C-alpha positions as CSV (number, residue, x, y, z in Angstrom):
1,X,0.6,21.2,-13.3
2,X,3.2,23.6,-11.9
3,X,5.2,23.3,-8.8
4,X,2.2,23.9,-6.3
5,X,0.3,21.0,-8.0
6,X,-3.0,23.1,-7.9
7,X,-2.7,24.2,-4.4
8,X,-2.8,27.8,-5.2
9,X,-3.8,28.5,-8.6
10,X,-6.4,25.4,-8.3
11,X,-9.6,27.9,-7.9
12,X,-8.5,30.2,-10.4
13,X,-8.1,27.3,-12.9
14,X,-11.6,25.9,-11.8
15,X,-13.1,29.3,-12.4
16,X,-11.6,29.7,-16.0
17,X,-12.4,26.1,-17.0
18,X,-15.9,26.4,-15.8
19,X,-16.1,30.1,-17.5
20,X,-14.8,28.4,-20.9
21,X,-17.2,25.5,-20.9
22,X,-20.1,27.5,-19.6
23,X,-20.7,25.3,-16.6
24,X,-20.7,26.1,-12.7
25,X,-17.6,25.5,-10.8
26,X,-19.5,22.6,-9.1
27,X,-20.2,21.0,-12.5
28,X,-16.7,21.3,-13.8
29,X,-15.0,18.6,-11.5
30,X,-11.5,19.8,-11.5
31,X,-9.5,18.5,-8.6
32,X,-5.9,19.5,-7.7
33,X,-3.3,16.8,-8.2
34,X,-1.4,15.1,-5.1
35,X,1.9,16.2,-4.6
36,X,4.5,14.5,-6.6
37,X,8.2,13.9,-6.6
38,X,10.2,14.4,-9.8
39,X,12.0,11.1,-10.9
40,X,15.1,11.0,-13.0
41,X,15.3,8.6,-16.4
42,X,17.6,6.7,-14.3
43,X,15.4,5.9,-11.7
44,X,12.6,4.8,-14.2
45,X,15.1,2.8,-16.2
46,X,16.2,1.0,-12.8
47,X,12.7,0.2,-11.9
48,X,11.5,-3.8,-11.6
49,X,8.6,-4.8,-13.5
50,X,6.6,-5.0,-10.6
51,X,6.8,-1.4,-10.1
52,X,6.8,-0.4,-13.7
53,X,3.3,-2.1,-13.6
54,X,2.1,-0.5,-10.6
55,X,2.9,2.8,-11.6
56,X,1.4,2.3,-14.9
57,X,-1.6,1.2,-13.2
58,X,-1.5,4.2,-11.1
59,X,-1.1,6.3,-14.2
60,X,-4.1,4.7,-16.1
61,X,-6.4,5.2,-13.1
62,X,-5.8,8.9,-12.8
């Protein structure tokens, strides 16, 4: 997703996905992502294993 995290383009993306899949917008199920903060590789490398496990679980739920 772009810098707006779907807050500005979300409805347009939803309409495009619905049209491409032959669905209503309600059926498509698109939702915008929560705002995220960019993380450097150095920050990722410095994470302890507890934080890494939490991050992986969050991504896998996603």
